[in-house]
C-alpha positions as CSV (number, residue, x, y, z in Angstrom):
1,M,-0.4,-12.4,-19.3
2,D,-0.5,-14.1,-22.7
3,D,1.6,-11.7,-24.8
4,D,-0.4,-12.8,-27.9
5,A,-3.8,-11.9,-26.5
6,V,-4.8,-8.5,-27.9
7,A,-7.5,-7.0,-25.8
8,F,-7.8,-3.4,-27.2
9,W,-6.6,-1.1,-29.9
10,L,-5.6,2.3,-28.7
11,G,-5.7,5.6,-30.6
12,S,-3.7,8.6,-29.7
13,Y,-2.4,12.1,-30.6
14,T,1.2,12.0,-32.0
15,P,4.0,14.6,-32.0
16,G,4.2,17.1,-34.9
17,A,0.8,16.5,-36.3
18,D,-0.9,19.6,-37.9
19,G,-2.8,21.3,-35.1
20,A,-1.7,18.8,-32.4
21,G,2.1,19.1,-32.2
22,D,2.0,18.4,-28.4
23,G,0.8,14.8,-28.7
24,T,3.1,12.2,-27.2
25,G,1.5,9.0,-28.6
26,V,3.1,6.6,-31.1
27,G,0.2,5.9,-33.4
28,V,-2.1,2.9,-33.0
29,R,-1.2,0.5,-30.3
30,A,-2.2,-3.1,-29.5
31,L,-2.8,-3.6,-25.8
32,G,-3.0,-6.8,-23.8
33,R,-4.3,-7.5,-20.3
34,E,-2.3,-7.9,-17.1
35,E,-3.4,-10.5,-14.5
36,S,-4.4,-7.6,-12.3
37,G,-6.9,-6.4,-14.8
38,G,-4.9,-3.5,-16.2
39,L,-3.6,-3.1,-19.7
40,V,-0.1,-3.3,-21.2
41,P,1.3,-2.3,-24.6
42,I,2.1,-5.2,-27.0
43,A,2.8,-3.6,-30.4
44,D,2.3,-0.4,-32.3
45,V,2.2,1.1,-35.8
46,E,3.0,4.6,-36.9
47,A,0.0,6.9,-37.8
48,D,-0.6,10.6,-37.8
49,S,-2.7,11.4,-34.7
50,P,-5.1,8.5,-35.1
51,S,-7.5,9.8,-32.5
52,W,-10.3,7.3,-33.2
53,V,-9.9,3.6,-34.0
54,V,-12.4,0.9,-34.7
55,Q,-12.3,-2.7,-35.9
56,H,-14.2,-4.5,-38.6
57,P,-17.0,-6.6,-37.1
58,T,-15.9,-9.9,-38.7
59,L,-12.4,-9.3,-40.1
60,P,-9.0,-8.6,-38.5
61,V,-9.0,-5.1,-40.0
62,V,-8.6,-2.0,-38.0
63,Y,-9.5,1.6,-39.2
64,A,-8.0,4.8,-37.8
65,A,-9.1,8.4,-38.2
66,E,-6.0,10.6,-38.7
67,E,-7.8,13.5,-37.2
68,F,-5.8,16.5,-38.4
69,S,-4.8,15.2,-41.9
70,G,-8.4,14.2,-42.6
71,F,-7.5,10.7,-43.8
72,V,-8.9,7.3,-42.9
73,V,-6.4,4.5,-42.9
74,A,-6.9,0.7,-42.8
75,F,-4.6,-1.9,-41.2
76,R,-4.6,-5.7,-41.3
77,A,-4.2,-7.1,-37.8
78,S,-2.1,-10.1,-36.8
79,P,-2.7,-12.2,-33.7
80,D,0.4,-10.8,-32.1
81,G,-0.9,-7.3,-32.4
82,T,1.1,-6.3,-35.5
83,L,-0.7,-3.9,-37.8
84,T,0.2,-3.6,-41.5
85,P,-1.3,-1.1,-44.0
86,L,-4.2,-2.4,-46.1
87,G,-4.5,-0.2,-49.2
88,D,-4.1,3.5,-49.5
89,P,-5.5,6.1,-47.1
90,V,-8.7,7.9,-48.1
91,E,-9.3,11.6,-47.4
92,V,-12.7,12.2,-46.0
93,G,-12.9,15.8,-44.5
94,G,-11.6,18.3,-42.0
95,I,-10.8,17.1,-38.5
96,V,-12.2,13.5,-38.8
97,C,-12.9,12.5,-35.2
98,H,-15.0,9.3,-35.3
99,L,-15.5,6.1,-37.2
100,T,-18.2,3.4,-37.2
101,V,-18.4,0.2,-39.2
102,A,-21.8,-1.3,-40.2
103,S,-22.4,-4.7,-38.6
104,R,-22.7,-6.3,-42.0
105,G,-19.2,-5.0,-42.8
106,D,-20.0,-3.2,-46.0
107,A,-19.6,0.4,-45.0
108,L,-17.7,2.8,-42.7
109,I,-19.1,6.1,-41.5
110,A,-16.7,9.0,-40.8
111,S,-17.7,12.1,-38.8
112,C,-15.7,15.3,-39.4
113,Y,-15.7,17.9,-36.7
114,G,-13.9,20.5,-38.7
115,D,-16.3,20.9,-41.6
116,G,-19.4,19.0,-40.4
117,R,-19.3,16.3,-43.0
118,V,-20.7,12.8,-42.5
119,V,-19.1,10.5,-45.0
120,V,-19.8,6.9,-46.1
121,L,-16.9,4.8,-47.3
122,A,-17.8,1.5,-49.0
123,L,-15.7,-1.5,-47.8
124,A,-14.4,-4.3,-50.0
125,P,-14.9,-8.0,-49.0
126,D,-11.3,-8.0,-47.6
127,G,-12.1,-4.9,-45.5
128,S,-10.1,-2.5,-47.6
129,L,-11.4,1.0,-48.3
130,F,-12.9,2.1,-51.6
131,R,-11.5,5.4,-52.7
132,T,-14.6,7.3,-53.4
133,P,-16.3,8.7,-50.3
134,V,-20.0,9.7,-50.4
135,E,-21.0,12.7,-48.3
136,L,-24.4,12.6,-46.7
137,A,-26.8,15.6,-46.7
138,P,-25.2,18.4,-44.7
139,A,-26.8,19.6,-41.5
140,V,-28.7,22.9,-41.3
141,D,-28.8,24.9,-38.1
142,P,-32.4,24.4,-36.8
143,Y,-32.2,27.6,-34.8
144,V,-31.7,29.7,-38.0
145,V,-33.6,27.9,-40.8
146,P,-37.1,26.3,-40.4
147,T,-37.0,22.6,-40.0
148,S,-39.4,19.7,-39.2
149,A,-37.1,18.5,-36.4
150,T,-38.6,17.4,-33.1
151,L,-37.9,19.9,-30.2
152,A,-37.3,18.9,-26.6
153,R,-39.4,21.0,-24.3
154,G,-40.1,21.7,-20.7
155,G,-38.0,22.0,-17.5
156,L,-34.5,20.9,-17.9
157,L,-34.9,19.9,-21.6
158,L,-35.7,23.4,-22.9
159,P,-36.1,26.7,-21.1
160,D,-39.1,28.8,-22.0
161,S,-36.7,31.5,-23.3
162,A,-35.0,29.2,-25.8
163,T,-35.5,29.9,-29.5
164,D,-38.1,27.7,-31.2
165,P,-36.3,26.1,-34.2
166,T,-39.5,26.2,-36.2
167,E,-39.2,30.0,-36.1
168,P,-36.2,31.3,-38.0
169,A,-33.9,33.6,-36.0
170,S,-33.4,36.7,-38.1
171,T,-30.9,38.4,-35.8
172,D,-28.3,35.7,-35.3
173,V,-25.1,37.7,-35.3
174,D,-22.9,34.8,-34.4
175,P,-23.5,32.1,-37.0
176,R,-22.7,28.6,-35.7
177,Q,-20.8,25.9,-37.6
178,S,-21.8,22.3,-38.2
179,R,-19.6,19.9,-36.1
180,A,-20.4,16.3,-36.9
181,H,-19.0,14.2,-34.0
182,T,-20.2,10.6,-33.8
183,S,-22.4,7.9,-35.3
184,R,-24.0,4.7,-34.1
185,W,-25.8,1.9,-35.9
186,L,-29.1,1.0,-34.3
187,S,-30.8,-2.4,-33.9
188,D,-33.3,-1.6,-36.7
189,G,-30.6,-0.9,-39.3
190,R,-30.8,2.9,-39.1
191,L,-27.8,5.1,-38.3
192,A,-27.8,7.9,-35.7
193,T,-25.4,10.8,-35.9
194,T,-24.7,13.8,-33.8
195,D,-24.0,17.4,-34.8
196,L,-22.4,19.1,-31.8
197,G,-22.4,22.5,-33.4
198,F,-26.0,22.5,-34.4
199,D,-27.4,20.6,-31.4
200,L,-28.8,17.9,-33.6
201,V,-29.3,14.1,-33.4
202,R,-29.9,12.9,-37.0
203,F,-31.4,9.5,-38.1
204,W,-30.6,7.9,-41.4
205,R,-32.0,4.9,-43.2
206,R,-30.5,2.7,-45.9
207,G,-30.8,4.2,-49.4
208,S,-31.2,2.3,-52.7
209,S,-28.1,3.2,-54.6
210,S,-24.3,3.6,-54.2
211,T,-24.6,7.3,-54.7
212,A,-27.2,7.6,-51.9
213,P,-26.2,4.8,-49.4
214,L,-28.1,6.5,-46.6
215,V,-30.9,9.1,-46.7
216,L,-32.1,11.3,-43.9
217,D,-35.1,9.9,-42.0
218,H,-35.6,12.6,-39.4
219,E,-33.9,14.8,-36.9
220,V,-34.2,15.6,-33.2
221,T,-33.2,19.1,-32.0
222,L,-31.8,19.5,-28.6
223,P,-31.7,22.8,-26.6
224,R,-29.5,25.4,-28.2
225,G,-25.8,25.2,-27.1
226,V,-25.8,21.9,-25.2
227,G,-23.5,20.2,-27.7
228,P,-24.5,16.6,-28.3
229,R,-21.3,14.5,-28.5
230,H,-21.6,10.7,-28.0
231,L,-24.3,8.1,-28.1
232,A,-25.1,4.9,-26.1
233,W,-27.8,2.4,-27.0
234,H,-29.6,0.6,-24.2
235,E,-31.4,-2.7,-24.9
236,S,-34.7,-1.2,-23.5
237,G,-34.9,0.7,-26.8
238,H,-33.6,4.1,-25.5
239,L,-30.8,6.1,-27.1
240,H,-28.8,8.1,-24.6
241,V,-26.9,11.3,-25.7
242,V,-24.2,13.0,-23.6
243,T,-23.8,16.7,-24.2
244,E,-20.3,18.1,-24.2
245,Y,-21.1,21.7,-23.2
246,S,-24.0,21.3,-20.7
247,I,-22.8,18.1,-19.1
248,E,-26.2,16.4,-19.4
249,V,-27.6,13.1,-20.7
250,F,-30.7,13.2,-22.9
251,T,-32.7,10.1,-23.4
252,L,-34.5,9.5,-26.8
253,R,-37.1,6.9,-27.6
254,A,-38.8,6.0,-30.9
255,G,-42.6,6.3,-31.1
256,H,-45.0,4.1,-33.0
257,D,-44.1,6.0,-36.2
258,G,-40.4,5.1,-35.7
259,R,-39.4,8.8,-35.1
260,F,-37.3,9.5,-32.0
261,S,-38.1,12.2,-29.5
262,V,-36.6,13.3,-26.1
263,V,-38.3,11.6,-23.2
264,A,-36.0,12.7,-20.4
265,G,-32.9,14.7,-19.5
266,V,-30.7,14.8,-16.4
267,E,-27.4,16.2,-15.3
268,A,-24.6,13.8,-16.0
269,T,-22.9,14.2,-12.6
270,S,-24.2,13.7,-9.1
271,D,-22.1,16.7,-7.7
272,G,-22.9,19.1,-10.6
273,A,-20.6,20.4,-13.3
274,Q,-17.8,22.7,-12.5
275,D,-16.4,25.7,-14.5
276,G,-14.4,24.5,-17.4
277,D,-15.9,21.0,-17.5
278,S,-16.8,19.3,-20.8
279,A,-18.3,15.8,-21.1
280,A,-16.6,13.3,-23.4
281,E,-17.6,9.6,-23.5
282,L,-20.8,7.7,-22.6
283,T,-21.1,3.9,-22.2
284,V,-23.6,1.4,-20.9
285,V,-22.2,-0.8,-18.1
286,G,-22.2,-4.5,-18.7
287,S,-24.9,-5.1,-16.1
288,R,-27.1,-2.8,-18.3
289,E,-28.2,-1.1,-15.1
290,H,-25.8,1.9,-15.2
291,L,-24.1,4.4,-17.5
292,H,-20.6,5.9,-17.2
293,T,-19.7,9.4,-18.4
294,S,-16.3,10.9,-18.5
295,V,-16.0,14.6,-17.6
296,R,-12.8,16.6,-18.5
297,G,-11.8,19.6,-16.5
298,S,-12.7,18.3,-13.1
299,D,-11.5,14.9,-14.4
300,R,-14.2,12.6,-13.2
301,I,-16.0,9.4,-14.1
302,S,-19.7,9.7,-13.3
303,T,-22.1,6.9,-12.9
304,L,-25.8,7.1,-13.6
305,Q,-28.3,4.4,-12.6
306,I,-30.9,3.3,-15.2
307,R,-34.3,2.8,-13.7
308,G,-37.9,2.0,-14.7
309,D,-38.5,1.2,-18.4
310,G,-34.9,2.3,-19.2
311,S,-35.7,6.0,-19.6
312,E,-35.2,7.1,-16.0
313,L,-31.6,8.1,-15.1
314,R,-30.2,9.2,-11.8
315,A,-26.6,10.2,-11.2
316,V,-25.4,8.2,-8.2
317,G,-21.6,8.9,-7.9
318,D,-18.6,10.8,-9.2
319,V,-15.0,9.5,-8.8
320,D,-11.6,10.7,-9.9
321,S,-10.6,9.5,-13.3
322,G,-7.2,8.6,-12.1
323,G,-5.4,11.0,-14.3
324,A,-6.0,14.2,-16.4
325,V,-8.4,14.8,-19.2
326,P,-10.4,11.6,-19.4
327,R,-11.2,11.6,-23.1
328,H,-12.5,8.1,-23.5
329,H,-13.2,4.9,-21.5
330,A,-14.2,1.3,-22.2
331,E,-15.5,-1.5,-20.0
332,D,-13.7,-4.8,-19.9
333,G,-15.9,-7.2,-17.9
334,G,-15.8,-5.9,-14.4
335,V,-13.0,-3.4,-15.1
336,L,-13.3,0.2,-16.5
337,H,-10.3,1.4,-18.5
338,V,-10.0,5.2,-18.7
339,A,-7.9,6.9,-21.4
340,N,-6.6,10.0,-19.6
341,Q,-5.2,12.1,-22.5
342,G,-3.7,14.8,-20.4
343,S,-1.7,12.6,-18.1
344,G,-0.8,10.1,-20.9
345,T,-2.1,7.1,-19.0
346,I,-4.7,4.4,-19.1
347,D,-6.1,4.0,-15.5
348,S,-8.0,0.8,-14.8
349,F,-10.6,0.4,-12.0
350,E,-12.8,-2.4,-10.7
351,I,-16.5,-1.7,-11.1
352,D,-18.6,-2.1,-7.9
353,E,-21.2,-4.7,-8.9
354,R,-23.9,-3.1,-6.8
355,T,-23.5,0.6,-7.5
356,G,-21.8,0.5,-10.9
357,V,-19.2,3.0,-9.6
358,P,-15.5,2.5,-10.5
359,A,-13.7,1.6,-7.2
360,R,-10.2,0.2,-6.6
361,R,-7.6,0.9,-9.2
362,V,-6.1,-2.3,-10.6
363,G,-3.7,-0.9,-13.2
364,R,-2.0,2.1,-14.7
365,V,0.1,2.3,-17.8
366,E,1.8,5.2,-19.6
367,V,1.0,5.3,-23.2
368,G,1.2,9.0,-24.4
369,S,-1.9,11.1,-25.2
370,P,-4.5,8.3,-25.4
371,T,-7.7,9.2,-27.1
372,C,-9.7,6.0,-27.9
373,L,-10.0,2.4,-26.7
374,T,-11.7,-0.2,-28.9
375,P,-12.1,-3.9,-28.2
376,A,-9.9,-6.1,-30.4
377,S,-10.7,-9.4,-32.0
378,V,-8.1,-11.1,-34.2
379,A,-7.5,-14.7,-35.2
380,G,-5.8,-16.5,-32.3
381,G,-6.1,-13.4,-30.1
382,A,-9.8,-12.6,-29.5
383,T,-10.9,-10.3,-26.8
384,G,-11.8,-13.2,-24.5
385,E,-14.7,-13.9,-22.2
386,R,-14.1,-10.8,-20.0
387,A,-14.8,-8.3,-22.7
388,T,-18.3,-6.9,-22.8
389,A,-18.1,-3.9,-25.1
390,A,-19.4,-4.6,-28.6
391,P,-20.6,-2.6,-31.6
392,A,-24.4,-2.0,-32.0
393,T,-26.2,-4.6,-34.1
394,E,-27.8,-3.7,-37.3
């Protein structure tokens, strides 16, 4: 292995953090590849439970969401994996759990699970954070207040007994809470975000001023209680959404008017969900013919085949994640790296080229409460030809 070749940045839960004192991570780590295909730590920098990390699309700058403190921090990356602070941390909201950087490198989006905030941070030319975050329009529960959202209907997508979000529920004795969870830039320049608490996928377009950098375009309402968590974009023009609570994958497609709606929905596992399961990550395999989902509880990686025009999904196989609580995973050419938070390991598997299913394990490394893997690219230490994961274009 070339010790200077940084392949991934790793986020983690650390000890003593507010609300997460049982973490065993060390902050943000730089990881390199072993000849076997597994990963190995190179360097690290202290941070307070940086549960999500992402890199600037063109600069050697890494951003981390310090989940429980509510801060976003920026680091400048060196080719050897060393990270040094770049500017001051910026507070964005309660339980910040996800970050996305626009492909033009001018803005960072932070999703806050604790208070439901979706926040835009402008980025300076050197990648540093401007100190004034802009909060986007807050989500409203479509099952309580009338909305013009699109409703998924029929069969698996929405039982006949479900509440119609266009009809306000007047007897909701258990008010729900907004839980912003993820964001993803789409190929047409719009941004998609999920609200896990309100079962919403929200779509934003660029605004005309710094005080309104993004404006709400439209929303898609999923069945009540499914919990949309993460998003994966497929080149066929379909947006796939994995649901944390119902363990399903919903497929959305834009119509001629540009508005997305649900066109399909399937169970995320071939063997069915088990009691206590919750889905975590969703990714498109490099071949573009399969999806991978991670399921905590039963600790599986599930593979779904993509068929037809890209909207047809079929779960084809479930395999053990190699550890406990697979919170996140990332493909690295023909290898799938699984961040098993509960066992404190990254377990790496060859992907069967024909079926897309993770097969032989090629590596395992103990890293302490891993939560997020993101591809690295630094001067003199780019991700290399094997890496296939990349941010969505804008």
